[in-house]
Structures are given as structure tokens and as C-alpha cells.
C-alpha positions in Angstrom: 11.4 -17.4 -17.5 9.4 -14.8 -15.7 7.5 -15.9 -12.6 4.3 -14.2 -11.4 3.6 -14.0 -7.7 -0.1 -13.6 -7.6 -0.5 -13.2 -3.8 2.4 -10.8 -3.6 1.0 -8.7 -6.4 -2.4 -8.7 -4.7 -0.9 -7.5 -1.4 1.2 -4.8 -3.2 -1.8 -3.5 -5.2 -4.1 -3.6 -2.2 -1.6 -1.6 -0.2 -1.6 1.0 -3.0 -5.2 1.6 -2.1 -4.3 2.3 1.6 -5.6 5.5 3.2 -3.8 6.9 6.2 -5.0 9.5 8.7 -3.0 11.2 11.5 -4.7 11.0 14.9 -5.0 13.7 17.5 -2.5 11.9 19.7 0.2 12.0 16.9 -0.3 8.3 15.9 -1.7 7.1 12.6 -4.5 4.9 11.4 -4.6 3.1 8.1 -7.2 1.2 6.2 -7.7 -0.4 2.8 -11.2 0.6 1.6 -11.8 -2.3 -0.8 -10.8 -4.8 2.0 -13.6 -4.3 4.6 -12.3 -4.5 8.1 -8.6 -4.2 7.3 -7.5 -1.4 9.7 -4.3 -0.7 11.6 -2.9 1.8 14.1 0.7 2.8 14.7 2.7 5.4 16.5 4.4 6.3 13.2 3.3 6.2 9.6 5.9 3.5 8.9 4.7 1.4 11.9 1.1 1.8 10.7 2.0 0.7 7.2 3.9 -2.3 8.5 1.0 -3.4 10.7 -1.5 -2.7 7.9 0.4 -5.0 5.5 0.5 -7.7 8.2 -3.2 -7.3 8.9 -4.0 -7.5 5.2 -2.0 -10.7 4.7 -3.7 -12.4 7.7 -7.1 -11.2 6.4 -6.4 -12.7 3.0 -5.3 -16.1 4.4 -8.3 -16.3 6.7 -10.6 -15.3 3.9 -9.2 -18.0 1.6 -9.3 -20.6 4.3 -13.0 -19.8 5.2 -14.0 -19.4 1.6 -15.0 -15.8 1.9 -15.2 -13.8 -1.3 -12.2 -11.4 -1.6 -12.4 -8.2 -3.5 -10.9 -8.2 -7.0 -8.1 -5.6 -6.9 -6.6 -4.3 -10.2 -7.9 -7.4 -12.1 -6.4 -9.8 -9.6 -9.0 -12.3 -8.6 -8.1 -14.7 -5.7 -11.6 -16.2 -5.7 -10.9 -18.7 -8.6 -11.3 -22.3 -7.5 -8.4 -24.5 -8.4 -9.2 -27.5 -10.6 -7.5 -30.8 -10.5 -6.7 -32.9 -13.5 -6.1 -36.6 -13.3 -2.5 -37.7 -13.4 -3.1 -40.8 -15.6 -0.7 -39.6 -18.2 2.3 -40.4 -16.0 
């Protein structure tokens, strides 16, 4: 059986949209254009990427908790409301 990790896929695909720039001081900045406000800074490109991923994860959790619409990335839509079915059949 193959499992799908929707949130993990969303994070990975969002990170594929990341844009990095080298700063004048030698550090780096990163952002994910579809995810407004997700920005990170790091002294190395690796640090910046790590911080950007963490920022993205926190941004997603907060957005879901507050009910903010999240961008659909590569056909992954986290905005779908879960439905509950009665458990009468048990």
C-alpha cells in the first residue's frame, strides 16, 4: 500500500518554487512567491533554505488554524474542508 503525505508533498513542491538572492553582505535571502510573506535570511544558502522551510511550515500551520486560504501549489489544495460522517454503522 502506497501512502500519500499531502502536507509533506505541499511543502516539497512549494520549496521547489523558492527564489534565492545573494545579499551584499554575503548572506542569502529566500522567498516563495506563491506563499505571500514567506521570507527567510541566512548566512549561507543552506541555512537560508533550512530557515525558509521552517518558516513555510509554520505559515501553513497558522494559515490552516486561522482559516486563511492557502495557495494551490501543483494541484495540491489544502483548503478543502474535512467532512464528518456518522459512525452509526459500528
